[in-house]
Structures are given as structure tokens and as C-alpha cells.
KEKE-3310 file (N, C-alpha, C; in steps of 0.2 Angstrom, whole numbers, plus 5000, padded with zeros to 4 digits):
npx = (4915:4916:4917:4913:4920:4921:4913:4908:4919:4921:4913:4920:4927:4924:4931:4944:4940:4927:4937:4944:4934:4926:4933:4939:4946:4965:4969:4980:4992:5004:5022:5025:5038:5054:5061:5074:5078:5066:5058:5066:5067:5053:5053:5062:5056:5044:5050:5056:5043:5033:5022:5014:5000:4995:5003:5000:4986:4990:4995:4986:4976:4984:4984:4971:4970:4978:4972:4958:4963:4968:4956:4953:4958:4957:4943:4943:4941:4937:4939:4926:4924:4915:4902:4905:4902:4902:4904:4889:4888:4899:4912:4917:4934:4946:4962:4975:4991:5005:5020:5032:5048:5050:5045:5054:5059:5066:5055:5048:5043:5047:5048:5061:5069:5070:5061:5057:5044:5036:5039:5034:5021:5018:5018:5008:5000:4997:4989:4979:4972:4971:4959:4951:4939:4928:4926:4929:4945:4956:4970:4983:4996:5004:5017:5026:5017:5001:4996:4984:4988:4983:4966:4949:4947:4940:4952:4959:4972:4983:4982:4987:5001:5006:5005:5017:5025:5029:5039:5047:5050:5046:5033:5040:5048:5041:5025:5009:4995:4981:4979:4979:4968:4959:4961:4956:4942:4938:4939:4929:4916:4908:4903:4892:4883:4884:4894:4906:4922:4938:4954:4967:4983:4996:5013:5015:5012:5004:5013:5014:5001:4989:4979:4969:4969:4958:4949:4948:4942:4927:4923:4924:4916:4903:4900:4896:4907:4916:4930:4944:4958:4976:4986:5002:5020:5030:5031:5040:5060:5074:5089:5106:5123:5138:5149:5137:5133:5127:5129:5127:5117:5099:5081:5070:5055:5049:5040:5034:5030:5018:5003:4990:4978:4973:4974:4962:4952:4949:4943:4932:4923:4919:4913:4921:4933:4948:4965:4977:4995:5006:5017:5017:5008:4998:4994:4987:4978:4968:4966:4957:4946:4943:4938:4925:4917:4900:4895:4890:4874:4877:4875:4873:4886:4892:4904:4913:4927:4938:4947:4958:4959:4967:4979:4980:4974:4985:4996:4994:4994:5007:5014:5010:5013:5026:5028:5021:5034:5044:5037:5039:5053:5055:5051:5060:5072:5077:5088:5094:5097:5100:5089:5099:5107:5101:5099:5114:5113:5105:5110:5123:5113)
npy = (5354:5360:5350:5347:5335:5337:5348:5354:5357:5368:5378:5379:5391:5404:5402:5408:5419:5419:5411:5422:5432:5426:5418:5416:5430:5428:5425:5426:5436:5436:5434:5420:5419:5425:5440:5449:5466:5468:5484:5489:5481:5483:5497:5498:5490:5498:5510:5508:5503:5514:5513:5503:5500:5500:5489:5479:5476:5472:5458:5454:5452:5443:5430:5427:5425:5413:5406:5401:5397:5384:5378:5378:5366:5358:5353:5348:5350:5344:5341:5337:5330:5329:5317:5301:5289:5272:5255:5247:5234:5219:5208:5197:5193:5184:5181:5170:5166:5156:5158:5149:5143:5134:5144:5150:5147:5145:5145:5152:5156:5173:5182:5182:5175:5167:5169:5169:5160:5166:5179:5181:5179:5190:5199:5198:5197:5208:5216:5210:5210:5226:5229:5223:5234:5240:5228:5218:5215:5204:5199:5184:5176:5164:5150:5140:5143:5152:5170:5182:5195:5207:5211:5210:5224:5240:5246:5244:5248:5246:5233:5229:5234:5227:5213:5217:5216:5206:5193:5180:5166:5174:5168:5156:5140:5132:5124:5128:5123:5117:5125:5140:5141:5136:5149:5159:5155:5159:5172:5175:5170:5178:5186:5190:5174:5173:5182:5174:5170:5161:5164:5153:5149:5138:5131:5117:5104:5101:5102:5107:5109:5112:5108:5096:5097:5095:5093:5106:5111:5106:5114:5128:5122:5121:5131:5140:5143:5146:5141:5144:5136:5136:5130:5131:5133:5128:5113:5107:5109:5115:5109:5114:5108:5104:5116:5123:5120:5111:5099:5086:5091:5089:5087:5090:5088:5103:5105:5094:5092:5096:5095:5090:5084:5085:5102:5100:5092:5101:5111:5104:5099:5114:5120:5127:5131:5122:5128:5126:5134:5136:5146:5165:5169:5161:5160:5176:5173:5164:5173:5183:5174:5170:5186:5187:5179:5182:5197:5202:5209:5222:5231:5246:5257:5270:5286:5299:5306:5313:5324:5329:5344:5350:5353:5364:5377:5372:5376:5392:5393:5391:5401:5411:5409:5413:5426:5432:5427:5435:5448:5451:5451:5461:5471:5468:5477:5471:5462:5449:5447:5443:5444:5446:5453:5463:5471:5474:5483:5492:5498:5501:5514)
npz = (4976:4995:5008:5025:5036:5050:5055:5065:5074:5073:5080:5091:5090:5098:5108:5113:5118:5127:5138:5144:5145:5156:5162:5180:5186:5195:5211:5219:5219:5224:5215:5204:5200:5205:5198:5196:5193:5189:5185:5178:5168:5165:5160:5148:5140:5139:5135:5122:5114:5106:5099:5102:5107:5093:5091:5100:5094:5081:5083:5091:5081:5072:5082:5081:5071:5069:5078:5070:5058:5063:5068:5056:5048:5059:5056:5044:5029:5015:4996:4984:4970:4954:4954:4947:4938:4938:4926:4919:4916:4918:4926:4938:4941:4946:4942:4943:4943:4942:4948:4949:4949:4940:4930:4923:4912:4896:4883:4873:4860:4850:4840:4834:4844:4861:4874:4892:4902:4909:4907:4893:4899:4906:4896:4886:4897:4901:4891:4891:4902:4901:4891:4899:4904:4916:4923:4936:4943:4948:4958:4959:4965:4964:4970:4979:4990:4990:4988:4988:4977:4972:4978:4973:4960:4952:4949:4936:4931:4941:4946:4932:4937:4945:4939:4933:4939:4946:4951:4949:4959:4970:4978:4980:4976:4971:4966:4969:4965:4969:4983:4978:4969:4980:4988:4978:4977:4989:4988:4981:4983:4989:4978:4965:4959:4944:4940:4943:4940:4937:4931:4927:4928:4922:4923:4927:4937:4952:4967:4981:4988:5002:5000:4988:4969:4962:4974:4979:4967:4967:4976:4970:4961:4969:4972:4960:4954:4938:4931:4922:4913:4910:4902:4902:4889:4878:4867:4863:4863:4856:4861:4863:4853:4857:4860:4857:4843:4831:4830:4842:4848:4853:4854:4867:4877:4886:4892:4900:4912:4913:4920:4912:4913:4924:4923:4915:4920:4931:4923:4916:4927:4931:4924:4913:4902:4897:4891:4879:4879:4868:4863:4865:4854:4855:4866:4868:4860:4864:4877:4870:4868:4881:4882:4878:4887:4892:4899:4915:4922:4931:4951:4947:4950:4960:4961:4970:4968:4980:4990:5001:5011:5023:5024:5019:5026:5039:5032:5029:5044:5049:5042:5050:5058:5059:5055:5067:5075:5068:5071:5084:5087:5080:5088:5099:5094:5084:5084:5092:5108:5125:5141:5149:5141:5141:5154:5156:5147:5152:5162:5161:5153)
capx = (4911:4919:4915:4917:4920:4920:4911:4906:4924:4920:4908:4927:4929:4925:4931:4947:4937:4926:4940:4945:4929:4922:4936:4939:4955:4969:4969:4985:4998:5012:5025:5026:5045:5056:5062:5078:5078:5058:5056:5072:5064:5046:5054:5064:5049:5041:5052:5055:5038:5030:5017:5013:4994:4994:5007:4995:4981:4992:4997:4981:4973:4987:4985:4965:4970:4980:4967:4954:4967:4970:4951:4948:4962:4954:4937:4944:4940:4938:4936:4923:4922:4909:4900:4907:4897:4906:4900:4885:4892:4905:4914:4923:4939:4950:4968:4979:4997:5010:5027:5037:5054:5048:5043:5059:5060:5067:5055:5042:5047:5046:5053:5068:5072:5066:5057:5056:5036:5037:5041:5028:5012:5016:5016:5001:4992:4994:4984:4970:4970:4967:4954:4944:4940:4923:4928:4933:4948:4960:4979:4985:5001:5008:5022:5025:5010:4997:4993:4982:4992:4977:4960:4945:4945:4941:4958:4964:4980:4985:4982:4993:5007:5007:5008:5023:5032:5028:5044:5050:5052:5043:5030:5043:5049:5037:5018:5002:4988:4974:4980:4978:4960:4955:4958:4950:4935:4937:4938:4925:4910:4903:4900:4884:4887:4883:4900:4913:4924:4944:4958:4972:4989:5004:5018:5017:5005:5003:5018:5013:4995:4988:4971:4970:4968:4952:4944:4947:4938:4922:4920:4921:4909:4898:4897:4897:4913:4920:4939:4947:4964:4977:4996:5008:5024:5031:5028:5048:5064:5079:5096:5113:5124:5146:5150:5132:5133:5122:5132:5127:5111:5093:5074:5067:5050:5050:5029:5035:5029:5014:4998:4984:4974:4972:4969:4956:4946:4947:4939:4927:4921:4916:4911:4925:4936:4957:4967:4985:4997:5012:5021:5013:5002:4990:4989:4983:4971:4965:4963:4952:4942:4940:4935:4920:4913:4894:4894:4882:4873:4875:4869:4876:4892:4894:4909:4914:4935:4940:4955:4960:4960:4968:4986:4982:4975:4990:5002:4994:4996:5013:5016:5007:5017:5032:5024:5022:5040:5047:5036:5043:5059:5055:5050:5067:5076:5079:5094:5092:5099:5097:5089:5106:5113:5095:5101:5118:5115:5100:5112:5126:5112)
capy = (5355:5357:5344:5348:5330:5338:5356:5357:5361:5377:5380:5384:5400:5409:5400:5412:5426:5415:5411:5428:5436:5424:5414:5420:5429:5422:5429:5424:5442:5433:5434:5415:5419:5432:5445:5455:5472:5469:5488:5491:5479:5488:5503:5497:5488:5504:5516:5504:5502:5518:5509:5495:5497:5496:5481:5474:5473:5467:5453:5449:5449:5437:5427:5426:5420:5408:5401:5400:5392:5379:5375:5375:5362:5352:5353:5342:5351:5337:5343:5335:5331:5328:5312:5296:5279:5264:5253:5243:5226:5217:5202:5198:5189:5182:5179:5166:5167:5152:5162:5146:5141:5132:5148:5153:5142:5149:5142:5154:5160:5179:5184:5175:5174:5163:5171:5166:5158:5173:5186:5180:5179:5197:5204:5196:5196:5217:5218:5206:5217:5233:5227:5223:5241:5239:5222:5220:5211:5202:5195:5180:5175:5157:5145:5135:5147:5153:5175:5189:5203:5213:5211:5213:5230:5242:5249:5240:5249:5245:5226:5229:5236:5220:5209:5216:5218:5199:5190:5170:5164:5178:5163:5149:5137:5124:5123:5124:5124:5119:5132:5144:5139:5137:5156:5162:5153:5165:5180:5177:5165:5183:5189:5186:5168:5172:5183:5172:5167:5162:5162:5150:5146:5136:5126:5111:5099:5103:5100:5110:5112:5109:5104:5095:5106:5093:5095:5113:5112:5102:5118:5131:5119:5122:5140:5141:5149:5145:5140:5142:5135:5138:5127:5134:5130:5125:5105:5104:5114:5113:5112:5114:5103:5105:5123:5128:5119:5107:5093:5084:5094:5086:5092:5088:5093:5107:5103:5087:5091:5099:5090:5092:5080:5088:5104:5098:5090:5106:5117:5102:5102:5121:5124:5132:5127:5122:5130:5126:5140:5135:5153:5170:5169:5155:5164:5179:5169:5160:5178:5184:5168:5174:5192:5185:5180:5184:5201:5201:5215:5223:5234:5255:5263:5279:5287:5304:5307:5315:5327:5332:5351:5352:5356:5370:5381:5373:5379:5396:5394:5392:5407:5418:5410:5417:5433:5433:5427:5442:5455:5451:5452:5468:5474:5467:5480:5467:5460:5444:5448:5440:5448:5448:5459:5471:5472:5477:5490:5497:5498:5508:5520)
capz = (4982:5000:5012:5031:5041:5057:5054:5075:5076:5072:5087:5096:5087:5101:5117:5118:5120:5134:5144:5143:5148:5159:5168:5187:5187:5196:5219:5221:5218:5223:5211:5203:5201:5208:5194:5197:5188:5185:5185:5171:5161:5160:5158:5144:5135:5137:5129:5116:5111:5106:5096:5110:5108:5087:5087:5101:5091:5078:5087:5092:5075:5069:5085:5081:5065:5069:5082:5063:5053:5066:5069:5049:5047:5060:5055:5038:5024:5008:4992:4982:4964:4953:4954:4940:4937:4937:4920:4924:4917:4920:4928:4943:4937:4948:4937:4946:4940:4943:4948:4953:4948:4930:4925:4920:4908:4891:4877:4872:4853:4851:4834:4830:4850:4865:4880:4898:4899:4912:4903:4890:4903:4909:4892:4884:4902:4902:4886:4892:4907:4899:4887:4904:4909:4916:4925:4944:4942:4956:4956:4962:4963:4968:4969:4986:4993:4985:4989:4986:4976:4972:4978:4966:4962:4947:4947:4931:4932:4949:4942:4928:4937:4950:4936:4928:4945:4950:4952:4950:4967:4976:4983:4980:4970:4970:4962:4975:4961:4974:4987:4971:4968:4984:4990:4973:4980:4996:4987:4974:4985:4991:4973:4962:4955:4935:4937:4946:4938:4938:4924:4931:4922:4926:4917:4929:4942:4960:4971:4986:4990:5007:4996:4980:4967:4962:4979:4976:4960:4970:4982:4965:4958:4974:4973:4955:4951:4933:4930:4916:4916:4904:4902:4896:4888:4872:4865:4862:4860:4855:4865:4856:4855:4858:4859:4852:4835:4831:4832:4848:4848:4854:4857:4873:4878:4891:4897:4903:4918:4914:4921:4907:4913:4929:4922:4909:4925:4934:4919:4916:4934:4936:4917:4911:4897:4896:4884:4879:4875:4868:4863:4865:4850:4857:4871:4865:4855:4873:4878:4866:4866:4886:4882:4874:4891:4893:4905:4920:4922:4941:4950:4946:4957:4957:4968:4971:4971:4984:4991:5008:5008:5027:5024:5017:5031:5042:5030:5033:5050:5049:5040:5051:5064:5059:5055:5074:5076:5067:5073:5091:5085:5078:5093:5101:5090:5077:5087:5097:5116:5130:5146:5154:5141:5143:5160:5155:5142:5155:5168:5157:5152)
cpx = (4916:4915:4919:4917:4917:4919:4910:4913:4924:4916:4915:4928:4929:4927:4941:4947:4933:4930:4941:4943:4925:4926:4937:4948:4959:4969:4974:4991:5004:5016:5028:5036:5047:5060:5070:5077:5072:5057:5061:5069:5057:5049:5058:5059:5046:5042:5055:5048:5030:5023:5015:5006:4993:4998:5003:4988:4984:4993:4991:4977:4976:4987:4976:4965:4974:4975:4962:4956:4967:4962:4949:4952:4960:4945:4938:4941:4942:4935:4933:4921:4917:4908:4903:4904:4900:4899:4896:4884:4899:4906:4917:4926:4945:4956:4973:4987:5003:5015:5034:5043:5055:5049:5049:5063:5060:5065:5049:5045:5043:5049:5056:5071:5067:5067:5055:5049:5032:5034:5033:5022:5012:5015:5009:4995:4990:4989:4980:4968:4967:4960:4949:4942:4932:4924:4930:4938:4954:4966:4979:4991:5002:5013:5020:5019:5006:4995:4991:4988:4987:4971:4955:4946:4943:4946:4960:4973:4985:4987:4988:4999:5009:5008:5013:5028:5033:5036:5046:5053:5050:5038:5035:5044:5045:5028:5012:4998:4982:4975:4978:4971:4957:4954:4955:4944:4935:4934:4932:4918:4905:4901:4895:4889:4886:4890:4906:4917:4934:4948:4963:4977:4996:5006:5018:5012:5008:5008:5019:5007:4992:4978:4974:4967:4960:4946:4943:4941:4931:4920:4919:4915:4903:4897:4896:4901:4914:4928:4940:4955:4969:4985:4998:5018:5025:5032:5037:5052:5071:5086:5101:5117:5132:5146:5146:5132:5127:5123:5131:5119:5105:5090:5071:5059:5049:5043:5031:5029:5022:5007:4992:4979:4970:4968:4964:4951:4944:4942:4931:4923:4916:4914:4914:4927:4945:4957:4974:4988:5005:5017:5014:5007:4997:4989:4987:4978:4969:4963:4958:4945:4937:4938:4927:4915:4907:4896:4889:4882:4873:4874:4874:4881:4892:4899:4911:4922:4934:4949:4955:4963:4963:4974:4986:4981:4980:4996:5003:4996:5003:5016:5015:5012:5026:5032:5023:5030:5044:5044:5040:5050:5061:5055:5055:5072:5079:5086:5091:5096:5095:5094:5094:5109:5108:5099:5107:5118:5109:5105:5120:5122:5112)
cpy = (5356:5354:5345:5340:5333:5346:5358:5359:5367:5381:5382:5388:5406:5408:5402:5418:5424:5416:5417:5431:5434:5419:5418:5422:5426:5427:5429:5429:5440:5431:5426:5413:5425:5434:5450:5458:5472:5476:5493:5488:5480:5495:5503:5496:5494:5509:5512:5503:5507:5519:5503:5495:5494:5490:5476:5472:5470:5459:5448:5448:5444:5429:5423:5423:5413:5402:5399:5397:5385:5373:5375:5367:5353:5348:5349:5344:5345:5342:5338:5335:5328:5321:5308:5288:5276:5262:5248:5238:5225:5212:5201:5193:5189:5181:5176:5164:5162:5157:5156:5144:5139:5137:5155:5151:5146:5145:5145:5159:5167:5183:5178:5173:5171:5167:5167:5167:5165:5179:5186:5183:5187:5203:5203:5199:5206:5220:5216:5211:5224:5232:5222:5229:5239:5231:5223:5213:5211:5198:5190:5176:5167:5154:5140:5137:5151:5163:5180:5195:5208:5211:5213:5222:5232:5245:5245:5240:5247:5237:5224:5228:5229:5215:5209:5215:5213:5197:5181:5170:5168:5173:5157:5146:5130:5127:5121:5129:5124:5124:5139:5146:5140:5146:5161:5160:5156:5167:5181:5174:5170:5186:5188:5179:5170:5177:5181:5169:5167:5159:5160:5147:5145:5132:5119:5109:5102:5098:5100:5111:5110:5105:5102:5098:5103:5094:5102:5116:5111:5109:5124:5129:5120:5128:5145:5145:5143:5146:5139:5142:5133:5133:5130:5132:5127:5116:5103:5111:5110:5113:5111:5108:5107:5112:5127:5126:5115:5101:5093:5087:5088:5089:5089:5092:5097:5105:5097:5086:5093:5096:5092:5090:5082:5095:5105:5096:5095:5110:5112:5103:5109:5125:5128:5127:5128:5123:5128:5129:5137:5139:5159:5170:5167:5158:5170:5176:5168:5167:5182:5180:5173:5180:5189:5181:5183:5189:5201:5208:5215:5227:5242:5256:5267:5281:5294:5305:5314:5316:5329:5340:5353:5356:5362:5377:5379:5376:5387:5399:5395:5397:5410:5416:5413:5422:5436:5433:5434:5448:5455:5452:5459:5472:5472:5474:5477:5462:5454:5444:5445:5443:5450:5452:5465:5474:5476:5483:5496:5500:5504:5513:5522)
cpz = (4988:5003:5018:5035:5048:5058:5062:5077:5077:5077:5091:5095:5091:5109:5118:5121:5125:5139:5145:5149:5155:5165:5173:5186:5195:5207:5220:5218:5220:5218:5210:5201:5200:5201:5195:5193:5185:5182:5177:5166:5160:5157:5150:5137:5135:5132:5120:5110:5112:5103:5098:5106:5100:5087:5092:5097:5084:5079:5089:5088:5073:5073:5082:5073:5065:5073:5075:5059:5056:5066:5061:5048:5051:5061:5047:5033:5018:4999:4986:4977:4961:4953:4945:4942:4934:4928:4923:4922:4917:4925:4933:4940:4941:4942:4941:4941:4943:4943:4950:4948:4940:4927:4920:4914:4900:4885:4873:4867:4854:4847:4833:4840:4856:4870:4886:4897:4904:4911:4896:4893:4904:4902:4888:4891:4902:4898:4888:4897:4905:4893:4892:4906:4908:4921:4933:4943:4948:4954:4961:4960:4968:4964:4975:4990:4987:4990:4984:4984:4976:4974:4971:4967:4953:4944:4943:4933:4937:4948:4938:4931:4941:4947:4934:4933:4948:4946:4951:4956:4971:4982:4982:4976:4968:4966:4967:4969:4967:4978:4983:4971:4974:4989:4985:4974:4986:4996:4983:4978:4986:4985:4970:4959:4949:4935:4941:4941:4936:4932:4930:4926:4926:4920:4920:4932:4950:4964:4978:4992:4997:5004:4989:4973:4964:4967:4981:4969:4962:4973:4977:4963:4961:4973:4965:4952:4944:4932:4922:4915:4910:4905:4897:4894:4882:4873:4863:4860:4860:4858:4863:4859:4857:4857:4856:4846:4836:4832:4840:4852:4849:4858:4862:4872:4884:4897:4899:4910:4920:4917:4918:4911:4920:4927:4918:4914:4928:4928:4919:4923:4933:4929:4917:4904:4899:4889:4885:4875:4874:4866:4864:4860:4852:4863:4872:4863:4861:4876:4876:4867:4873:4886:4879:4880:4891:4899:4907:4921:4932:4943:4950:4951:4953:4963:4967:4971:4975:4988:4996:5008:5017:5028:5023:5024:5036:5040:5032:5039:5051:5049:5046:5059:5064:5057:5062:5075:5076:5069:5082:5093:5080:5084:5100:5099:5083:5077:5093:5103:5120:5136:5150:5151:5141:5149:5158:5153:5146:5162:5166:5156:5159)
residu = (MET:ILE:GLU:TRP:LEU:TRP:PRO:LEU:VAL:LEU:LEU:LEU:LEU:PRO:LEU:PRO:TRP:LEU:VAL:GLN:ARG:TRP:ALA:PRO:PRO:ALA:ASN:ASN:ARG:GLU:PRO:ALA:LEU:ARG:ALA:PRO:PHE:PHE:ASN:GLN:TRP:GLN:GLN:LEU:SER:GLU:GLY:ARG:ASN:PRO:HIS:SER:ASN:SER:ALA:SER:ARG:GLY:THR:LEU:LEU:ILE:LEU:TRP:SER:LEU:TRP:LEU:CYS:LEU:LEU:LEU:ALA:ALA:ALA:ARG:PRO:THR:TRP:VAL:GLY:GLU:ALA:ILE:GLU:LEU:PRO:LYS:SER:GLY:ARG:ASP:LEU:MET:LEU:ALA:ILE:ASP:ILE:SER:GLY:SER:MET:ARG:VAL:GLU:ASP:MET:GLN:VAL:GLY:ASN:SER:LEU:VAL:ARG:ARG:ILE:ASP:ALA:ILE:LYS:GLY:VAL:GLY:ALA:GLU:PHE:LEU:ASN:SER:ARG:ARG:GLY:ASP:ARG:LEU:GLY:LEU:ILE:LEU:PHE:GLY:SER:ASN:ALA:TYR:VAL:GLN:SER:PRO:LEU:SER:PHE:ASP:VAL:THR:THR:VAL:GLU:ARG:PHE:LEU:LEU:GLU:ALA:GLN:ILE:GLY:PHE:ALA:GLY:GLN:GLU:THR:ALA:ILE:GLY:ASP:ALA:ILE:GLY:LEU:ALA:VAL:LYS:ARG:LEU:ARG:GLU:ARG:PRO:ALA:GLU:SER:ARG:VAL:LEU:VAL:LEU:LEU:THR:ASP:GLY:GLN:ASP:THR:ALA:SER:SER:ILE:THR:PRO:LEU:ASP:ALA:ALA:ARG:LEU:ALA:GLN:GLY:LEU:GLY:ILE:ARG:ILE:TYR:THR:ILE:GLY:VAL:GLY:ALA:ASP:GLN:LEU:SER:LEU:PRO:GLY:LEU:PHE:GLY:SER:SER:PHE:GLY:SER:ARG:ARG:VAL:ASN:PRO:SER:ALA:ASP:LEU:ASP:GLU:GLU:THR:LEU:LEU:GLU:ILE:ALA:ARG:LEU:THR:GLY:GLY:ARG:TYR:PHE:ARG:ALA:ARG:ASP:PRO:GLN:GLU:LEU:ALA:GLY:ILE:TYR:GLN:LEU:LEU:ASP:LYS:LEU:GLU:PRO:VAL:GLU:GLN:ASP:VAL:ALA:VAL:TYR:ARG:PRO:ARG:GLN:ALA:LEU:ALA:HIS:TRP:PRO:LEU:LEU:LEU:ALA:LEU:LEU:LEU:SER:PHE:GLY:LEU:ALA:ILE:GLN:HIS:TRP:ARG:ARG:LEU:GLY:GLY:THR:LEU:ARG:THR:PRO:ALA:ALA:TRP:ILE:ARG:GLU:GLN:ARG:ARG:ASP)
# end
């Protein structure tokens, strides 16, 4: 159905007639501008408009139609669709993703190749988000600083797109785990206590926060926010030797900087769990476990999609104005001539 946001604007429809009918006529009959050869102009106009009365009626009709279209646009018509009921159950879940410089390490095994940690998180995380239809999801990205990339929303598609578009270094090269938790606490504290969940993924230790991760976790604990922490990164990585051969190759631990003790304590304080993701398969399994969180009943939310329609009467008004201009052009004989040209023609006649 169509809904008018400002319907009272339509009461202005008779305004031009009222002005013409009741406005006092001008008493001063002195010409505002001296126009030479005015009588010749008048004769020329009368001679070329034998159907002036019908033309005037047509012009008046177009002007009234223009006025009506402008009023319809100003009244802001809006098409309101059918009511859509949102799911009755779900959670408020914030996803905090580490995009610091260390997330570019290629130690996540996918088939026969190694991919960067951030790419593995994007791929598996997108599938996880798609399985959370009905949840209110949000996304926090953190490096040296923490930012809310997407507030809590039922728009899972947009949150997924923001995750896939995240780039390493956007938030700095260091890691601010404590600030990410604090930002999530700020966003979740006004939501129902039973549905406050934060999933935090990182591959390192806190190096840049203004608040320690454990202090931030205690704030979350006081507000009933559960935090599930995930440590990302392989335990060992083979580095090739001379000229890419096995000669001189060695094995290293690319996750040596991962602070598992702190992540485990954060999860313990808040009633969550700590998970270790050494490859995308383990990460996918962790997400499947997170999917088993008990949903929380929420108030039924109903919304109606809306679409503005004001551009249609504006388009019609534009077309009518073109028609008015064409009509005026035809009255002048179908050619564009200046008043000086008309005067010269009248003198020759």
C-alpha cells in the first residue's frame, strides 16, 4: 500500500487559485520597464495565435498538473510492503577478527597448498555467518586499534561482505586484544544478558591495548558476556632450504607468539571456551561447536519494507515542463527568435 509521510502538503492544492482570486490587484499602473514597440509586439502576438483561448486553457491545464505533481512529491509517497516477521529466537553475537600483520603468515593447509591465516578465516567465517540466520551479528576488526566494522544487525549478508573485504593492516600491524574485548562489551552490554556472546579470533598476544585483556574480560564477566576465544595458526611449518630444496630446510613454530594462557583465562572467566585452530578443518569444526549454543527467546520483531515513490511525480513534472516549453516554442512559430528579430520583421511588414 501507499503511505503519505506529509499528507497535509496536499491542502496547498488550491493555493494558486486563492492567490489569483483574493490577492489585491496592483494599484500602480506605471510600467515597470519601458518596452519600445509594445503595440507592435502585441499585434504580432495576436496575429500568430488565432486559437489563443484554447491555447490558454491548455497552458492552464499543464500548469495545474505541474503544481499537483510537485505537491504529490512533497507529500513523500512511500510504498509499504507486506509485514515480515523476524525469527523469534537467536543470539547477539559479535565476531572479533585479528587483522594484524602476523595474519599474513601462510601456514594454513588447504589441499596441497598453504594459504594465509586471514584467508582461511574469511572462507570458513563466511560459512559460519551464513549458518547464523536469525541471530543478530556484528563484526569487530582489530590490529593496533579496534573498530566496529558492522554493528549488531540481522543483515547477515552485509556482515559477511565486510568480513570478506577485510584487509591486513587496515587497523595497524600490532594486536589489541584488550581493546577489542572492551569495544565488544560496549556494544553488548545493553542486550539481554542470556544472549551476549563474543567470538574472538587471534594468532598472537596483546601488544597495543590501552586495557589488558584480562581486565577487559572481567568487565565482560560482570555483565554476563560469554567469550569464546580461538587461537589460529599451525604448530609447525617447514621452511625450504637452499634454492627451495630440502637441503638446509628446518621446522619452526609459526605460532610461538600465540598467548594461549591468556586466551584460556579469558574464556574461563566469562564462562566460554578456548579452541585451537591449526588448520581450516579444525576452524570449521570449532564453528560447528559454536552453532550448538542454546538460542535465547527474544521479542517478536516485525518490519515492513519501504520504498520511496517521490521520484515518479517529479519525473512527470519534468515531462510536463518540457511539454510547456514545446507549446510556447510552437506559439512563436517553431523558431527561436529574439525580440529584436521580431521587431525587424514587423518593420519590414
